[in-house]
MARNU-576088 format. One record per residue (C-alpha): residue number from 1; residue in one letter; x negated, y negated, z negated. Coordinates in Angstrom, 1 decimal. Layout:
BEGIN
resi	resn	px	py	pz
NUM	A	X	Y	Z $
...
END
This chain:
BEGIN
resi	resn	px	py	pz
1	M	-69.2	-94.1	-138.1 $
2	S	-71.5	-96.0	-140.3 $
3	R	-69.7	-97.2	-143.4 $
4	Q	-69.5	-100.9	-143.8 $
5	I	-67.9	-102.4	-146.9 $
6	G	-65.3	-104.9	-145.8 $
7	D	-63.2	-107.6	-147.4 $
8	V	-60.8	-107.1	-150.4 $
9	I	-58.0	-104.7	-149.3 $
10	L	-56.3	-104.3	-152.7 $
11	N	-56.3	-106.9	-155.5 $
12	V	-54.9	-106.1	-158.9 $
13	Q	-54.1	-109.3	-160.9 $
14	N	-53.3	-109.5	-164.6 $
15	I	-51.4	-106.3	-164.8 $
16	S	-49.7	-105.5	-168.2 $
17	L	-47.6	-102.5	-168.8 $
18	S	-45.8	-101.4	-172.0 $
19	F	-43.6	-98.5	-172.9 $
20	G	-41.4	-99.4	-175.8 $
21	G	-43.8	-101.3	-178.1 $
22	V	-46.9	-99.5	-176.9 $
23	K	-49.2	-101.4	-174.5 $
24	A	-50.6	-99.1	-171.9 $
25	L	-52.4	-101.8	-170.0 $
26	S	-53.3	-105.4	-171.1 $
27	D	-54.0	-108.0	-168.5 $
28	I	-56.1	-105.8	-166.1 $
29	S	-57.6	-107.4	-163.0 $
30	F	-60.0	-105.9	-160.4 $
31	N	-60.2	-105.6	-156.7 $
32	V	-61.1	-102.9	-154.1 $
33	H	-62.9	-103.6	-150.9 $
34	E	-62.2	-101.9	-147.6 $
35	H	-64.2	-98.7	-147.1 $
36	E	-65.6	-98.6	-150.6 $
37	I	-65.3	-95.8	-153.2 $
38	R	-64.0	-97.5	-156.3 $
39	A	-63.9	-95.5	-159.6 $
40	I	-61.7	-96.1	-162.6 $
41	I	-63.1	-94.5	-165.7 $
42	G	-62.5	-94.5	-169.4 $
43	P	-61.9	-92.2	-172.4 $
44	N	-58.6	-90.3	-172.7 $
45	G	-55.7	-92.6	-173.2 $
46	A	-57.5	-95.6	-171.7 $
47	G	-54.7	-96.3	-169.2 $
48	K	-56.3	-94.9	-166.0 $
49	S	-53.3	-92.9	-164.7 $
50	S	-50.9	-95.7	-165.7 $
51	M	-53.0	-98.1	-163.5 $
52	L	-52.7	-95.7	-160.5 $
53	N	-49.0	-95.4	-161.1 $
54	C	-48.7	-99.2	-161.0 $
55	I	-50.6	-99.3	-157.7 $
56	N	-48.5	-96.7	-156.0 $
57	G	-45.1	-97.9	-157.3 $
58	V	-44.3	-95.2	-159.9 $
59	Y	-44.4	-97.8	-162.7 $
60	S	-43.3	-101.4	-162.6 $
61	P	-45.7	-103.6	-164.7 $
62	Q	-44.0	-106.2	-166.9 $
63	Q	-46.6	-108.8	-165.9 $
64	G	-49.1	-109.4	-163.1 $
65	Q	-49.1	-108.6	-159.4 $
66	I	-50.8	-106.5	-156.8 $
67	T	-51.9	-107.8	-153.4 $
68	F	-52.3	-105.2	-150.6 $
69	R	-53.7	-106.4	-147.3 $
70	G	-52.6	-109.9	-148.0 $
71	Q	-49.1	-109.1	-149.2 $
72	T	-48.4	-109.8	-152.8 $
73	F	-45.9	-107.7	-154.9 $
74	S	-44.9	-108.0	-158.5 $
75	H	-43.6	-104.4	-158.1 $
76	M	-44.5	-101.9	-155.4 $
77	D	-41.9	-99.3	-154.3 $
78	S	-43.4	-95.8	-153.9 $
79	H	-41.9	-95.3	-150.4 $
80	Q	-43.0	-98.7	-149.2 $
81	V	-46.5	-98.1	-150.6 $
82	A	-46.8	-94.9	-148.6 $
83	V	-45.5	-96.5	-145.4 $
84	M	-48.1	-99.3	-145.9 $
85	G	-50.8	-96.6	-146.0 $
86	V	-51.5	-95.7	-149.6 $
87	A	-51.6	-91.9	-150.3 $
88	R	-52.2	-90.2	-153.6 $
89	T	-53.2	-86.9	-155.1 $
90	F	-52.1	-85.8	-158.5 $
91	Q	-53.8	-84.5	-161.6 $
92	N	-51.2	-81.7	-161.9 $
93	L	-50.9	-80.2	-158.5 $
94	A	-47.5	-81.1	-157.0 $
95	L	-47.8	-78.6	-154.2 $
96	F	-45.1	-76.2	-152.8 $
97	K	-46.6	-73.0	-154.2 $
98	G	-44.5	-70.6	-152.0 $
99	M	-45.3	-72.5	-148.8 $
100	S	-48.4	-71.9	-146.6 $
101	V	-51.4	-74.2	-146.6 $
102	L	-50.3	-75.4	-143.1 $
103	D	-46.8	-76.2	-144.2 $
104	N	-47.9	-78.0	-147.3 $
105	I	-50.1	-80.3	-145.3 $
106	M	-47.4	-80.8	-142.7 $
107	T	-45.2	-82.3	-145.5 $
108	G	-47.7	-85.1	-145.6 $
109	R	-46.8	-86.0	-142.0 $
110	N	-43.1	-86.6	-142.7 $
111	L	-43.5	-90.4	-142.9 $
112	R	-45.2	-90.3	-139.5 $
113	M	-42.4	-88.5	-137.8 $
114	K	-40.1	-90.7	-135.7 $
115	S	-37.4	-88.1	-134.7 $
116	N	-34.6	-87.6	-137.2 $
117	L	-34.0	-84.4	-139.2 $
118	F	-31.3	-83.2	-136.9 $
119	M	-33.6	-83.4	-133.9 $
120	Q	-36.4	-81.8	-135.9 $
121	A	-34.1	-78.9	-137.0 $
122	L	-33.0	-78.2	-133.5 $
123	R	-36.5	-78.8	-132.1 $
124	L	-35.0	-81.1	-129.4 $
125	G	-37.3	-82.5	-126.7 $
126	P	-39.0	-85.4	-128.3 $
127	A	-39.0	-83.8	-131.7 $
128	E	-40.7	-80.7	-130.4 $
129	R	-43.4	-82.7	-128.6 $
130	E	-43.8	-84.7	-131.8 $
131	E	-44.2	-81.6	-133.9 $
132	I	-46.9	-80.3	-131.6 $
133	D	-48.8	-83.5	-132.0 $
134	H	-48.4	-83.5	-135.8 $
135	R	-49.5	-79.8	-136.0 $
136	K	-52.6	-80.7	-134.0 $
137	R	-53.5	-83.4	-136.5 $
138	V	-52.9	-81.0	-139.4 $
139	E	-55.1	-78.4	-137.8 $
140	E	-57.9	-81.0	-137.6 $
141	I	-57.5	-81.7	-141.3 $
142	I	-57.6	-77.9	-142.1 $
143	D	-60.8	-77.7	-140.1 $
144	F	-62.3	-80.8	-141.7 $
145	L	-61.6	-79.3	-145.2 $
146	E	-62.9	-75.9	-144.2 $
147	I	-59.7	-74.0	-145.1 $
148	Q	-59.0	-72.3	-141.8 $
149	P	-59.0	-68.8	-143.2 $
150	Y	-56.1	-69.7	-145.5 $
151	R	-53.9	-71.5	-143.0 $
152	K	-51.0	-69.1	-143.4 $
153	T	-51.6	-68.2	-147.1 $
154	P	-49.0	-69.3	-149.6 $
155	V	-50.7	-72.0	-151.7 $
156	G	-49.9	-70.4	-155.0 $
157	Q	-52.2	-67.5	-154.1 $
158	L	-55.2	-69.6	-153.6 $
159	P	-57.9	-70.3	-156.3 $
160	Y	-57.5	-73.6	-158.1 $
161	G	-60.4	-75.4	-156.3 $
162	L	-58.8	-74.6	-152.9 $
163	Q	-55.4	-75.8	-154.1 $
164	K	-57.0	-79.1	-154.9 $
165	R	-58.4	-79.2	-151.4 $
166	V	-54.9	-78.6	-149.9 $
167	D	-53.6	-81.4	-152.1 $
168	L	-56.3	-83.7	-150.6 $
169	G	-55.3	-82.5	-147.1 $
170	R	-51.7	-83.4	-147.7 $
171	A	-52.7	-86.9	-148.7 $
172	L	-55.0	-87.2	-145.7 $
173	A	-52.1	-86.1	-143.4 $
174	L	-50.5	-89.5	-144.1 $
175	E	-53.6	-91.1	-142.5 $
176	P	-53.9	-93.5	-145.4 $
177	Q	-56.0	-96.7	-145.4 $
178	V	-56.3	-96.3	-149.2 $
179	L	-56.5	-92.9	-150.9 $
180	L	-55.8	-92.7	-154.7 $
181	L	-57.4	-89.7	-156.3 $
182	D	-56.3	-88.8	-159.8 $
183	E	-59.0	-86.6	-161.3 $
184	P	-59.9	-84.7	-158.1 $
185	M	-62.5	-82.6	-160.0 $
186	A	-60.5	-81.7	-163.1 $
187	G	-60.8	-78.0	-164.0 $
188	M	-63.4	-77.3	-161.3 $
189	N	-66.6	-75.4	-161.6 $
190	V	-69.9	-76.9	-160.5 $
191	E	-69.8	-75.5	-157.0 $
192	E	-66.2	-76.6	-156.4 $
193	K	-67.1	-80.1	-157.7 $
194	Q	-70.0	-80.4	-155.2 $
195	D	-67.6	-79.4	-152.4 $
196	M	-65.0	-81.9	-153.4 $
197	C	-67.7	-84.7	-153.7 $
198	R	-68.8	-83.9	-150.2 $
199	F	-65.2	-84.1	-148.8 $
200	I	-64.6	-87.4	-150.6 $
201	L	-67.8	-88.9	-149.2 $
202	D	-66.9	-87.5	-145.7 $
203	V	-63.3	-88.9	-145.8 $
204	N	-64.8	-92.3	-146.8 $
205	D	-67.5	-92.1	-144.2 $
206	E	-65.9	-90.4	-141.2 $
207	F	-62.3	-91.7	-141.5 $
208	G	-63.3	-95.1	-143.0 $
209	T	-60.8	-94.5	-145.8 $
210	T	-61.0	-96.6	-148.9 $
211	V	-61.0	-94.4	-152.0 $
212	V	-59.9	-95.3	-155.5 $
213	L	-60.6	-92.4	-157.9 $
214	I	-60.1	-91.6	-161.6 $
215	E	-62.7	-89.1	-162.8 $
216	H	-64.0	-87.8	-166.1 $
217	D	-67.2	-86.4	-164.8 $
218	M	-69.6	-89.3	-165.2 $
219	G	-72.3	-87.7	-163.1 $
220	V	-69.9	-87.5	-160.2 $
221	V	-68.7	-91.1	-160.6 $
222	M	-72.2	-92.5	-160.8 $
223	D	-73.3	-90.5	-157.7 $
224	I	-70.5	-91.3	-155.3 $
225	S	-69.0	-94.7	-156.4 $
226	D	-69.9	-98.1	-155.0 $
227	R	-68.3	-99.9	-158.0 $
228	V	-66.8	-98.8	-161.2 $
229	V	-64.1	-100.4	-163.4 $
230	V	-64.0	-99.2	-167.1 $
231	L	-60.8	-99.2	-169.2 $
232	D	-60.5	-98.5	-172.9 $
233	Y	-57.3	-98.6	-174.9 $
234	G	-55.6	-100.3	-171.9 $
235	K	-58.2	-103.2	-171.7 $
236	K	-60.9	-103.7	-169.1 $
237	I	-64.3	-103.5	-170.8 $
238	G	-66.6	-103.2	-167.7 $
239	D	-66.7	-103.7	-164.0 $
240	G	-69.7	-103.5	-161.6 $
241	T	-72.1	-101.1	-159.9 $
242	P	-72.7	-97.7	-161.5 $
243	D	-76.0	-99.1	-162.9 $
244	E	-74.4	-102.2	-164.4 $
245	V	-71.7	-100.1	-166.0 $
246	R	-74.1	-97.5	-167.2 $
247	N	-76.1	-100.2	-169.1 $
248	N	-73.1	-102.1	-170.4 $
249	P	-73.2	-102.0	-174.3 $
250	E	-69.4	-102.1	-174.6 $
251	V	-69.0	-99.2	-172.2 $
252	I	-71.7	-97.2	-174.0 $
253	S	-70.0	-97.8	-177.3 $
254	A	-66.5	-96.8	-176.0 $
255	Y	-67.9	-93.5	-174.6 $
256	L	-70.2	-92.7	-177.6 $
257	G	-67.5	-93.7	-180.0 $
258	T	-69.7	-96.2	-181.9 $
259	G	-67.1	-98.9	-181.3 $
260	H	-64.3	-97.1	-183.0 $
END
């Protein structure tokens, strides 16, 4: 499908978040359009992960609200966010290391399963048919991410770059409308980063999934993002196209340290 940027799907308005007396986020506002790749960047400690945690319901901001597909929340609940179609990968892989690649990705289908656990456990009629359908979808994701040779391999035995791919697969199994990626390239070598970039672009292009990502590798961000929001010490200091952000004096000073 050819990618067309749509209307605003996610709107973050005046979000402030404190822990004790420490302000993690101060009055942050930005929006995300359907089908775009939106990056959140900033030096360490800028508040990027805290922002993702507010979007997917892990943290409750003290102020502000988030509007997703026209519904406004002062606090999102993580389960409700997932049901609404927001999936997330994590900086520190939260995979089940002893389970196979296939089974890890299957766990991402749980929200899509209609039969109850009892029926699933006994593989009763509808549950069995449902599982066959879900497995088919998981196999498609495995093919898409080019990890067929490792389907049955315990995830803990895979190299780091492939574990990151499994983590992405599990998020995709939810069939999200919005995919939140928390440092998808962290700890990768150049080749692994190139692969991950290609998969992110393909997810965005072929599935039409909206992507919000946090990433430290500026080259990657500038290459694949449609728009970039820049945080520093919990404040927003830039927002625009990669070119606008790259030439923003405040952003340059935050990254080069001349402002501090």
